[in-house]
N, C-alpha and C positions, 0 to 999 in steps of 0.2 A: 692454634690461632696463628694467622699469618702475621709476620712482623712488619709494622709500618716503617716508612722511610726514616731511619735514625738520623739522617742529616737534617731533617726538617725540625726547626725549633718549636713548632706548634704541636707536634705529636708527642705523645707520651706512651710508653710501653707498660702494659699492665698484664699480669698473669692471673688468670682466673681458673679455679678448679671447678669443673662442672660434673654433675652426676651423669650416669650413663643415659638416663631418661632424657634429661635436658639436652645432652649432646646429640642423641638420636633425633630429637625434635628439631634441633638446629640444622642437622644434615638434611632432613626432609625439606625444611624451608629453603635451604641452599639449592636443592634440586628444583623446587617449584619456582623460586624467584630468580635464580641465576646470580644472586649476589654472593659476595665472599663472607666468610665467617665474621671478619672484622666489621664489615658494613652492617650486617644484621645485628651484631652486638651493640654497635654504636647507635643504630636506629632504636633498638630497645631501650638503651640508656636514656636517649633523648626523650622518648615517650614517658619514661618514668619521671624524669626531671621536670618535664612540662606539666605532667599530672600533679606533681607536688606543688608547683607554683600556683596552679588553679585551686588546689585545696587550700593553700595559704591565703589566697585572695578571698575565698569563700569564708574561711575562718575569721579573717579581718573584718569582712562585711558583717558577719554575725556579731562579732565583738562590738563593732561600731553601733549597731542597732541596740544591743543590750546596754551599752554605756549611755546612749541617747535616752533610753527609757529610764534608767536610773537617775540621770541628771534631771529629767522632767519631773520625776517623783520627788526628788530632793527640793527642787525649786518650788513645787506645789506645797510641800510641807513647810518650807520657810515662809511662804506667803500666808498659809493658813495660821501658822504660829504668830506671825506678825499681826494678822487681823484679829486673832483672839486676844493678843496682849493689848491691842489698841482699844478693843471693846471693853476690857477690864479696867483700863487706866482711869476713866472718870470716877469709878466707884472707890478707887484707892485713895487714901489720905494723901494730900499734897506734900511733896517733899520740898526741901528748901529751893528757892528760885535759882540757885546756882548749880543745882544738880544736873549734870550732863545726862545721867541715866533717864531722868524724867523727860527731858527734851527729846531724847532719841526715841522714846516710846510713843510720843505724840506726833512724830514726824509723819507726813503723808507717805504712803507706800508708792514708790515709783511704778509707773505702768510699763513694765518690761515684758516683752513677749518675744518668742523665738521668731526668726525670719521664716516667712511662709511663702509658698508658691503663689505667685501673683503680685508680690511686693515689688516696688520699684527701688533700685539701689544705684548708688554711684560707686564705680570701681576705681580704687587707687591705682594710678599708673605706676608701673615699675620704675624705680630709681627717680621718683618725682613726688613732690608733696601735693600734686594736683590730682583731681578726680576726672574720670572720663564721663561721657554722657550718661543719662539715666537709662538703665537697662532693666528688663523684666526677669524676675527669678522664675525658673521653670522646674528646678529640682533643689532639694536641700538635704543635708545630712548633718551629722554632729558638728563637723568643723569646716565643711565645704558647702558651696552653693553653685549651681549651674545657672548661668544667665544666657539669655538669647541676645547675640550680638549680630552685627551686619554680616559677619563672616561665618556665622553658625553658632552652635552651642559652645560655651567655654566654661571651665570649672575654675573657681577662685576660692581661696581661703576666706572664711567669713570675716576675719580680722581686716581684710583688705576692702571690705564693702561698707558703705555708709547708707543706712536706711533713709529713704526719702518719703515723707508723708505724701500720700496721693492727693492730688488736687482735682476737683471736679472741673473737667474741661468741657 
């Protein structure tokens, strides 16, 4: 392997032991492409590193979908349990009026639903307590939502969005 310019602070010297087969294949590539050994090895390393980044992104996307499904099942089971307990409450004997447990069981279930495509939201402006104009949600995931803005699609964290009830216009 040819030695890179040692005076350059951005280059690093690595020694790699190659098998006879790999070295023969490398020499063939050198003849075909006209590149140096170092250039071909660096190009190969870049391909491997880029491929790893794509695999990581794919794994994170799969993980995000799996977490979203688990969260959805968990929320559905909580709502189901709450509905079942509220259905059973009238038939139970009344506890003392001061009982917090009894009041919690008879509280209405809030209507919480995940952000969906087509919802209108206000986006929190960075470094400001104010919200921007109403925008349309075009994609959602577990923690992010993509909205349609005047300058194109932009991705925001859901915590920076405020749902706006749609009004009939």
